[in-house]
C-alpha positions as CSV (number, residue, x, y, z in Angstrom):
1,M,-45.5,-81.6,-5.3
2,T,-42.9,-81.3,-2.6
3,T,-40.2,-81.0,-5.2
4,N,-42.0,-78.2,-6.9
5,R,-42.4,-76.3,-3.6
6,T,-38.8,-76.8,-2.8
7,R,-37.7,-75.5,-6.2
8,T,-40.0,-72.5,-5.8
9,A,-38.6,-71.7,-2.4
10,A,-35.0,-72.0,-3.7
11,A,-35.8,-69.7,-6.6
12,A,-37.2,-67.1,-4.3
13,V,-34.2,-67.3,-2.0
14,A,-31.9,-66.9,-5.1
15,A,-33.9,-63.9,-6.3
16,L,-33.7,-62.3,-2.9
17,A,-30.0,-62.8,-2.8
18,A,-29.6,-61.3,-6.2
19,L,-31.6,-58.2,-5.3
20,T,-29.6,-57.7,-2.1
21,L,-26.3,-58.0,-4.0
22,A,-27.5,-55.5,-6.6
23,A,-28.6,-53.1,-3.9
24,C,-25.3,-53.3,-2.1
25,S,-23.4,-52.8,-5.4
26,S,-25.6,-49.8,-6.2
27,S,-25.0,-48.3,-2.7
28,T,-21.3,-48.9,-2.9
29,G,-21.2,-47.3,-6.4
30,S,-23.2,-44.3,-5.3
31,S,-21.0,-43.9,-2.2
32,S,-17.8,-44.2,-4.3
33,S,-19.2,-41.8,-6.9
34,A,-20.2,-39.3,-4.2
35,S,-16.8,-39.6,-2.6
36,S,-15.1,-39.1,-5.9
37,S,-17.3,-36.1,-6.7
38,S,-16.6,-34.6,-3.3
39,S,-12.9,-35.1,-3.8
40,T,-13.0,-33.5,-7.2
41,G,-14.9,-30.5,-5.9
42,A,-12.6,-29.9,-3.0
43,S,-10.7,-26.6,-3.0
44,P,-7.1,-27.2,-3.9
45,A,-4.4,-25.9,-1.5
46,L,-3.2,-22.4,-2.3
47,S,0.4,-22.0,-3.6
48,G,2.6,-19.7,-5.6
49,T,3.2,-16.0,-5.5
50,V,0.4,-13.4,-4.8
51,T,1.4,-10.0,-6.2
52,V,-0.4,-7.1,-4.4
53,F,-0.4,-3.5,-5.6
54,A,-1.3,-1.4,-2.6
55,A,-1.4,2.3,-1.7
56,A,1.8,3.5,0.1
57,S,-0.2,4.3,3.2
58,L,-0.9,0.5,3.6
59,Q,2.7,-0.5,3.6
60,G,3.0,-1.3,7.3
61,T,-0.3,-3.1,7.8
62,F,-0.2,-5.0,4.5
63,T,3.4,-6.2,5.1
64,D,2.1,-7.7,8.4
65,L,-1.0,-9.2,6.7
66,G,1.2,-10.7,4.0
67,K,3.2,-12.6,6.6
68,K,0.1,-13.8,8.4
69,F,-1.4,-15.0,5.0
70,E,1.8,-16.9,4.2
71,A,1.7,-18.6,7.6
72,A,-2.0,-19.5,7.1
73,H,-1.3,-20.9,3.6
74,P,2.1,-22.7,3.5
75,G,3.4,-22.7,-0.1
76,T,2.3,-19.1,-0.8
77,K,4.4,-16.0,-1.0
78,V,3.0,-12.5,-1.0
79,T,5.0,-9.7,-2.8
80,F,4.0,-6.0,-2.7
81,N,4.3,-3.0,-4.9
82,F,3.6,0.1,-2.6
83,N,3.2,3.4,-4.4
84,G,0.7,6.2,-5.0
85,S,-2.7,4.8,-5.9
86,S,-2.9,6.7,-9.2
87,T,0.5,5.4,-10.3
88,L,-0.5,1.8,-9.5
89,A,-3.8,2.1,-11.3
90,Q,-2.1,3.3,-14.4
91,N,0.4,0.4,-14.2
92,I,-2.3,-2.1,-13.9
93,V,-4.3,-0.7,-16.9
94,Q,-1.1,-0.7,-18.9
95,G,-0.6,-4.4,-18.3
96,A,1.6,-4.7,-15.2
97,P,1.1,-8.3,-13.8
98,A,-0.7,-8.1,-10.4
99,D,-3.2,-10.2,-8.5
100,V,-4.8,-7.7,-6.2
101,F,-5.2,-3.9,-6.1
102,A,-5.8,-2.0,-2.8
103,A,-6.4,1.7,-3.5
104,A,-6.6,4.7,-1.2
105,S,-9.7,6.1,-3.0
106,P,-12.6,4.9,-5.1
107,A,-11.6,7.2,-7.9
108,T,-8.2,5.5,-8.4
109,M,-9.9,2.1,-8.2
110,K,-12.4,3.3,-10.8
111,T,-9.6,3.7,-13.3
112,V,-9.0,0.0,-13.1
113,S,-12.6,-1.2,-13.0
114,D,-13.5,1.1,-15.9
115,A,-10.8,-0.7,-17.9
116,K,-12.5,-4.0,-16.9
117,D,-9.4,-5.1,-15.1
118,T,-11.1,-6.1,-11.9
119,A,-12.3,-9.7,-11.5
120,S,-15.0,-8.8,-9.0
121,D,-16.7,-5.7,-7.7
122,P,-14.3,-3.6,-5.5
123,K,-15.2,-3.4,-1.8
124,V,-14.3,-0.8,0.7
125,F,-12.4,-2.5,3.5
126,V,-11.2,0.5,5.6
127,R,-11.3,4.3,5.8
128,N,-8.6,6.9,6.7
129,T,-8.7,10.4,8.0
130,L,-6.2,13.3,7.5
131,E,-3.9,14.7,10.1
132,I,-1.2,17.5,10.1
133,A,2.2,16.0,10.7
134,V,4.7,18.4,12.3
135,P,8.3,17.8,13.7
136,K,8.6,16.7,17.3
137,G,8.0,19.7,19.6
138,N,5.9,21.5,16.9
139,P,8.4,24.4,16.6
140,K,6.0,26.5,14.4
141,H,3.2,26.0,17.0
142,I,0.7,24.8,14.4
143,A,-2.7,24.1,16.0
144,A,-5.2,24.4,13.2
145,L,-5.4,24.0,9.4
146,K,-5.3,27.8,8.9
147,D,-1.9,28.0,10.6
148,L,-0.4,26.3,7.5
149,A,-1.0,29.4,5.6
150,A,0.9,31.6,8.0
151,P,4.0,33.5,6.6
152,G,7.1,31.5,6.7
153,V,5.5,28.1,7.2
154,K,6.7,25.5,4.6
155,V,4.2,22.8,3.8
156,A,4.4,19.6,1.8
157,L,1.3,18.1,0.2
158,C,0.7,15.0,-1.9
159,A,0.2,15.8,-5.6
160,P,-3.5,16.5,-6.5
161,Q,-3.9,13.3,-8.5
162,V,-2.8,11.2,-5.5
163,P,-5.7,10.4,-3.0
164,C,-4.0,12.0,0.0
165,G,-3.4,15.1,-2.1
166,A,-7.0,15.3,-3.4
167,A,-8.3,14.8,0.2
168,A,-6.0,17.5,1.5
169,L,-7.3,20.0,-1.1
170,T,-10.8,19.1,-0.2
171,A,-10.1,19.8,3.5
172,L,-8.3,23.1,2.7
173,K,-11.3,24.2,0.6
174,A,-13.7,23.2,3.4
175,G,-11.6,25.4,5.8
176,N,-11.4,28.2,3.3
177,V,-7.6,28.0,3.6
178,S,-5.4,29.2,0.7
179,L,-1.7,28.1,0.6
180,T,1.0,27.2,-1.8
181,P,3.0,24.1,-0.8
182,V,6.7,24.1,-1.4
183,T,6.5,20.6,-2.7
184,Q,3.9,18.1,-4.0
185,E,4.9,14.5,-3.5
186,Q,3.8,11.4,-5.5
187,D,2.8,9.4,-2.4
188,V,2.0,10.0,1.3
189,K,5.2,8.4,2.6
190,S,7.3,10.9,0.6
191,A,5.2,13.8,1.9
192,L,5.7,12.6,5.5
193,N,9.4,12.1,4.9
194,K,9.8,15.8,4.2
195,V,8.7,16.5,7.8
196,E,11.0,13.9,9.2
197,L,14.0,15.4,7.3
198,G,13.2,18.9,8.5
199,E,12.7,20.1,5.0
200,V,9.2,21.4,5.7
201,D,7.3,22.6,8.8
202,A,4.2,20.5,8.2
203,S,2.5,18.1,5.9
204,V,-1.1,17.0,5.5
205,V,-1.0,13.2,5.6
206,Y,-3.1,10.3,6.9
207,H,-3.6,9.7,10.6
208,T,-2.3,6.2,10.1
209,D,1.0,7.5,8.8
210,V,1.4,9.8,11.8
211,Q,0.6,7.0,14.2
212,A,3.1,4.7,12.5
213,D,5.8,7.4,12.7
214,A,5.0,8.6,16.2
215,G,8.7,8.4,17.2
216,K,9.7,11.0,14.6
217,V,6.8,13.3,14.1
218,A,3.8,14.6,16.0
219,G,0.2,14.9,14.8
220,V,-2.3,17.8,14.9
221,D,-6.0,17.0,14.4
222,F,-8.2,19.4,12.6
223,P,-12.0,19.4,12.2
224,E,-12.0,19.9,8.4
225,A,-10.6,16.4,8.1
226,A,-14.1,15.0,8.6
227,K,-15.0,16.5,5.2
228,A,-12.3,14.5,3.4
229,V,-12.4,10.9,4.7
230,N,-10.9,8.5,2.2
231,D,-12.5,5.1,1.5
232,Y,-10.1,2.3,0.6
233,P,-11.4,-0.3,-1.9
234,I,-9.8,-3.6,-2.7
235,A,-10.4,-6.1,-5.6
236,D,-8.8,-9.1,-7.2
237,L,-7.8,-8.5,-10.8
238,A,-9.1,-9.9,-14.0
239,K,-5.7,-10.9,-15.4
240,A,-4.4,-12.2,-12.0
241,P,-1.6,-14.8,-12.6
242,N,-2.8,-16.5,-9.4
243,P,-6.5,-16.0,-9.2
244,A,-7.3,-18.4,-6.4
245,A,-4.7,-16.9,-4.1
246,A,-5.8,-13.4,-5.1
247,K,-9.4,-14.1,-4.0
248,A,-8.1,-15.7,-0.8
249,F,-5.9,-12.7,0.0
250,V,-8.8,-10.2,-0.5
251,A,-11.0,-12.4,1.8
252,F,-8.2,-12.4,4.4
253,V,-8.0,-8.6,4.3
254,E,-11.7,-8.4,4.9
255,S,-11.7,-11.0,7.6
256,A,-11.9,-10.3,11.3
257,E,-8.2,-11.0,11.7
258,G,-7.4,-8.6,8.8
259,Q,-9.6,-5.9,10.2
260,Q,-8.0,-6.2,13.6
261,V,-4.6,-5.5,12.2
262,L,-5.9,-2.5,10.2
263,T,-7.8,-0.9,13.0
264,A,-4.9,-1.3,15.4
265,A,-2.9,0.8,13.0
266,G,-5.4,3.6,13.1
267,F,-7.6,2.8,10.1
268,Q,-11.4,3.0,10.6
269,S,-13.9,0.3,9.7
270,P,-15.8,0.8,6.5
271,T,-18.9,1.9,8.5
272,A,-17.1,4.5,10.6
273,G,-18.5,8.0,10.7
274,G,-17.3,10.9,8.7
275,S,-18.2,12.2,5.3
276,A,-16.3,10.3,2.6
277,A,-15.3,12.3,-0.4
278,P,-14.4,9.9,-3.2
279,S,-15.2,12.6,-5.7
280,S,-12.3,14.7,-4.4
281,A,-9.8,12.2,-5.7
282,A,-11.4,12.1,-9.0
283,S,-11.2,15.9,-9.4
284,G,-7.9,16.8,-7.8
285,S,-7.2,19.6,-10.3
286,A,-10.6,21.2,-9.8
287,S,-10.1,21.1,-6.0
288,A,-6.6,22.5,-6.5
289,S,-8.0,25.6,-8.1
290,G,-10.4,25.9,-5.2
291,A,-7.5,25.8,-2.7
292,S,-5.7,28.6,-4.4
293,G,-2.2,28.1,-5.7
294,S,-1.5,24.7,-4.3
295,A,-1.3,23.1,-7.8
296,S,1.3,25.6,-8.9
297,A,4.1,24.2,-6.7
298,A,6.7,22.3,-8.7
299,P,6.9,18.6,-7.6
300,S,10.0,17.9,-5.6
301,T,12.7,16.1,-7.5
302,G,13.1,13.9,-4.5
303,A,9.6,12.6,-4.7
304,T,10.0,8.9,-5.1
305,A,7.8,5.9,-4.8
306,S,7.6,4.3,-1.4
């Protein structure tokens, strides 16, 4: 009898030990599996080149943001193509390799999204307003938009299909100002350069460009600019050679750090006041007819990409 009880107790102890071992093994396996799963799901470190196509007016700020992005993600390199937004949009649609597109108007971004070349919905990340750029000292004493139409005043505008040109035509129409520019440039930097070189008396460009070039030109604010505020959208691209880094760069531009760099340069936050006029960029030629002969000026042969 005693022997049977002893055997029964021993069997119970052995069974308990087996169960404990099985539980430990299961727990260890689950932990290992979870650890492996976690490791597999971890985001890989970013590396490689990020190619960003950006509006010429973003050159200063995006160059700075590119350096900050590289510092935050060792192993990455950001390269830029700065040009007129309409030119960049056509390049992307035609197959130019790029990871990110930052445009100076929704209309030029729409060219790319309509071609299904964006990987995600474009988001407006900043806004920009117009300003009249004049040489230091303002020799023609330009104080208002209407002064651009005075006899003898030479004016440079961006071409109508370029966002800064479409916005300028919208502002001129709002002010009922009719003028014929002596040149129409393919990007805002080229239009501003005409003032710097003394080839024109004034140019309608972005506030950010005047601020960045404050040592060489002066700026004249005008109320009609509120009718032609430009929204700047950004998106990672569907055929991005480096999609992970592309998404990360877009997120960085939209981050608090990115916004701080942009607003310090004179850009407005996406929620800033003013009447955005994205349709103006989409209908530059129509606006041109409304602003008299501005579309009739022959583009300057010196208009080059920034």
